[in-house]
N, C-alpha and C positions, 0 to 999 in steps of 0.2 A: 636478540634477534629476530634468526633461520626459525627458532624452532615458534615463532608468533607467525612468521609467514605461512608454517608450514600449516597452521592451526587454520588459520581463513585463506589459504592453500581448494579447498573441497568449494568454495563459493561460483572461484570463476569459471567454471564449466558452466554453469548454470544461471550466470547474470549476466547482460547485454547491457554495459553502460550506452548502448550507440546501436541506432539504426545503419544497418550494410544494406546491400545490393539484396541481397535475397530477402530482406526484410518487408513491412508495409506496414505504414503506420494505419494504424485499428483503431484506439482512442488517444488519450490527450492524457495532459500533461496531473491533471488529478485523482485520473486513474493509476497515473505510473506513479504516484507517490505510494499508491497502495503497495502492487503488486511488485514494484518491487525495491522502492527506500522503505520500507514501513518493514518488507520483508525481508530486507539484508541486516534491515537494524536488528527485529527481531532473534535469528539465528547467527547472527554476532555476538549476542547477545547470552544464545546458550551454548556456543561454543569458548566462549568465555567463564564463565562458569562453571563450563565440565571440565577445564582444562588445570589440571594438577601444577605442570610445570611455573604457570603464570604465581601462583597463591601457594605451590609448596598444600597441607594436608587443608581442607577444606575446616576439619575444626577438632583440636586440643584438649586435651583436659588435663587438668593436676587433679591429680589424687594425694592421698598417702602413699610417704612413700615406702617402696613394696608390699604394700597388701593387696595390690592389682595388677596384670600388665596395663600398660597406660592406653597400651590398641586395643584392648578388647571394653574398654567403658568409654574411647573411641567412639567406635563404631555402633556402640549401643545409644550412645548419645544422638549421634547424627541420627541413626533410622530408629529415634521413637522419639523426643524431643526435649528442651531443653527450656528452662522457664529464668524471668523476670521476678525483683518483685516491686509490688509497682512505688511501695513507701518510702522505696529508696532510689525512684528515680528523682535527687536534687540532685541540683552541682553543688547547693552550699555543704552536702555536705560527704562529698567526695571530698571540695577543696579543707573540709576541714578536715581529716584525714579518717572521721567517724568512723565511715564505709571504704572498703579498697574500690571499687568501680560501682556505675552507675548501674543500682537495679540488683545487689549484690550485697546478703545481709543477711542477719538473720527474722525469721519470723514465725507468725504463729498460724495456727488453722484458720484462725478470725482474719490474717494476712489478704489483700487480694495481689496471686500470682497470677500473672500473663507469661502463658507457653506460646513456645515460638517449635513452629512443625514445618511451614511455607520452604525453608533453605534447602531441605531436602529435595522440591518438585518443584526448582526454579526453572533448570533447564527444562524440562520437559513442558512445564506451562507456553514459555517462553515461546520453541516451538514449534507447539501447536496453538498456539495465535499467532506465530506465522502462514500457518498455513491456512489459514482463516482466513489471510491477506489475503492470499494466492488465490486465492476457491473463486471471484468473481472474474478473475480475468481467465480463469481456466473454461467457465460459463461461457462465457462471451465466444472467447477463441475458438470451443467448437461449433459455437450458433452459425459465428460467423463462419466459420468451413474454407477458410481463406478465398474467399471471392475477389478481396482486395487484391490479394499478393497474384495470382492468377494476371488479372486486367492488367496490374504495370510492372508485370516481369520484363524485361529485358528494357526499359524504354530512361531506365536511367541516366543515358549517355547520349538520350534521341536527339535530342538540342546541336549534337555535335555531326548528325547524321546526314554529311553532308558531300556522299559518296554513293554510286553507284553500287559498289562492293561492301560483305564488311571487314572490319577492321581492327584488325588482333594491336590491346595494349600489352604493358609488360601488369606481370600478377593474375594474368587470365580472365582479363578484363576487353570487355567485344562494344565497339562502337557499332550500327546496327544501321542497316545503309539506306537506301529512301522507304525503298520498295516495304522494305520489316518495318521501319515506322510507320508505314501512312497503313499498311495493314492489322496493327496492331492498335492503333487508333481508331479504324474502322469498328475490329473488333472489340472496343469499348462506347464506341458509338452504339452498336444492336444491342448492346447486353445492356448499355443505359436505355433504350427504348424500350427494348421488347421484354423490363421489369418497369417498366412506364408507370406508378399508381402500383405498386405490389410492394415497394422496399417498404414499407409499412411497418410490417414484421424485423425488420432488420434494424433498424433507427429502435422501436420503443422499448426492444432488446437490452438497446446497449442503455436507454435510457434506467431500466429494470435491473441492469449491475450496476450501475451507478449508485439507484437508489442501496441497493444490497450493500457496496461502500460504506454510507455513510450510516445504516443503520448498523453494521457491523462496526463499527469503530467506536457507537455509541454502548454498545456492547460490550466490548472490550472491554471501557473504562466500568462502566461495572463488576465483569468478569476481576481485572482485575481487583475491583478495592474487593472485595467477595475473597480471596484470594490473600491481600494481606491483612485479613481481621477488619475490615472494613476501614483502613487506614488508607486508600489511595486517593479517593475521593478530592482533600482538600489538602493533600500532604506539599505541592506544589507553593500551594497557597500557606500555608502557616508554614513554613519553612523560611520561604518570604519575607512573611510579618515578624518573624521572631530574629531575624537579623538585622533586622530595623528596633526591637525591642526586647535586650537578650537579658533578661530578667535570673529566679534562683532554677525553675523550671530546664529541662534537656532538651535539647534539639529536637523535632520531633525522630527525624532521620535516626537520631540515636537512642530512640526511644521504641520506634518500627524496627532497623536492624541495629539490636546492640551487639559491642563489639568482644563482651566479656558475661555468661549467662550461667545458669547453675545445673545441674545434672545429680541426680540422685538412684547410684545404682544397689542393689539389694547382692548378697549370694548368705548362703548356706556358710556356717562358720565350722572349725576341729566339733564343736559338739552336737551340732545341724539344728545351732539357733540360729537367726535371720536376722545378719548383717548388714547396717544402711554405709552407705558409702556416702558423699556429700562431697561433687567435684566440678570442678573453676573450668567452663571449660572457653578458649577463646573462639571471635567466631569471626575469622577470616578472611570468609567468601562472604561476609557482611558489608566489605568494606568494596567491593564489585558493585554488589548486587542494592545498597542503596544509590551508586550514580546511577546505573544502569536504569532504576523504578525512579528516580527525580525526572533523568531525563523522559521518560518515557508519560512522565504525567504534560509535561511543558509538548512532547509532539503529539500523545493524543486527542491534546485540545488544540494545538491550533492544525489539525489535521482533522480534525470533526469542524472546524471552522471554514476554513475552505472546499474540501467536500461539502456541506452544506449550502456556500457561495457558488458551489459548481454547480447545487442543482437547481438552483434559481436563474445562474443564465442557461441551462438548460427549458428551461418553461419559459426565458425573454430569446431564448432564438424559435420554440415552437410557434411564437405570439407576432414577432418582427418577420417571418424569414416570407411569408410571401403579401406582405406588409409593407415594409420600408425599402428601395432601392438602394440608399444610401447606409443602410444599416448592411445589406449586399454585401455594398463596392469591400466598406469597409473592413467585413468579415474574411473576403474573401483574395484582400490584399495580402492579409495577415496569414492567411493558409497555402498563401503562394505568389510570395515577394518577385516583382523584379520589373524590369525596364516596359514591361508588354503590358500595353489595359485591355484585354475583352470587358473591362465591365460596363458600356456600353449594353452589352444582351442579359445584361443579368435582369432584364425587367421580365424576362421569359418566367421566372423563379414562381410570378404570380401564378404562373396556371400549376405549382408544381403541391403534391402531398409533402410532407417531413420530411419521410422518411423520401424522397431523389431529393430533394433538396440537402439531405443526411449526406446523403451517399457521394452528391455531387461532390461536398465539403469534404469529402476523403476520398478522390481522385484530387482535388486540387492540393491535397498536405502531399500527396505521392507521387505529383508531377512535376516537372518541368516549369517551369515561366511561357517559355517559347511552346512545350507543348500542350500544356494547358486550353492556350487562346485561344491553337490550333484545333482541339479536340470543345471547345467552351462554342466558339465559330460556327463549328461545323451542326452541332445540336439546336444551338438556333438556327441552324437553315431547316433544318427536319422537323423540329417542331411547329417552325410559321408553314412548312409543307404540309404536317400535319393537320392543322388548323383550318390550313386550305383549302385541303381535299372534305372534312365533315362539309364545310362551308357547301363546297359543291355537290356535295353528297347530300346534304340538306332542301337547296335551290332544285335540287332536281325531280326530289319528290314531290314539290311543294304544288308543280301543273298536275296530278294525280291524285291530287285530293280534291282538288276546284271542283268536281260536280258533288263534291259530297257535302263541303261547306254553303255550297249552293243551295243543293234540295236540302 
């Protein structure tokens, strides 16, 4: 147990499973399924197949006694390849005792054989795929630039700001004073109003990264399929079907991830003649490889569907944010739940571009219900004042244009 914890302890400093006061929410749960859940799954798989303390040697080959050191053949077969004979992939032949293991038996040059090389690359490919799932998060975080964190920092306990002075709590946490809370809310108001109608790059870049997530998971399915020699696309489907209709054929997992394979080693004999040594190799690592890839098949399918639905939801928010007050009430009630209900002023979202609406939505996700209520009401007042000021300016210009209209 200690060795298992020691292996995976390398991940604990790089993965935070929940947000703290030092974090700000800048994405959604679908996004986090990519750079957190999938990243963790792939890195864990890479570490698991790299750790010899769990399964011993990755490959162990049997040869003629005394002819060659076993470790030499083990190393050779691991770094080159092993193979199975396709015509011997038959469960009945094994049960009748005609062959010792599936895919292992005599063959001729005309028989089809399948070479297995992937097993030496599994940890590297899994780690590379994990990096690809993290890249959209890296791009979005750099583009966002910590803007949301700078605005909401210090407001996590703002609801408790009932005194004129700051209050220190155990653990280094601080309840801000009323003045600090009001100044912070004013800072958010100014930042939002100053960026009104220019938040579109912020919103569209996030949508672009979500599109990258969807494209990436589809590409990863085909990368894995190519890596496993075209056996991944229907791996989960054929495995499930086989369990309901077993026959003489081997299971798809046994064909793709054989537990016993053949390997041929050549060396010079005492007189300089090339000698051929036929080795039988036990592939202990394929016990875990098959479980990793059958899980990844289901996970990638689910992730692709969920990510696709997330893109559909993103398009719906683009269409409905300025058309439906009921839609906005529901969205902001979920983003910032609580007993305070400022949703009566959400009609002002009709005047927002989508980027402004999305920025306001993530403010709601990062602020306490009471604080967001106060912010939203003040923003509504500010926007009404701006609208009234524009109307006054238009009215003041109309008398000057009368002579032109009469002419």
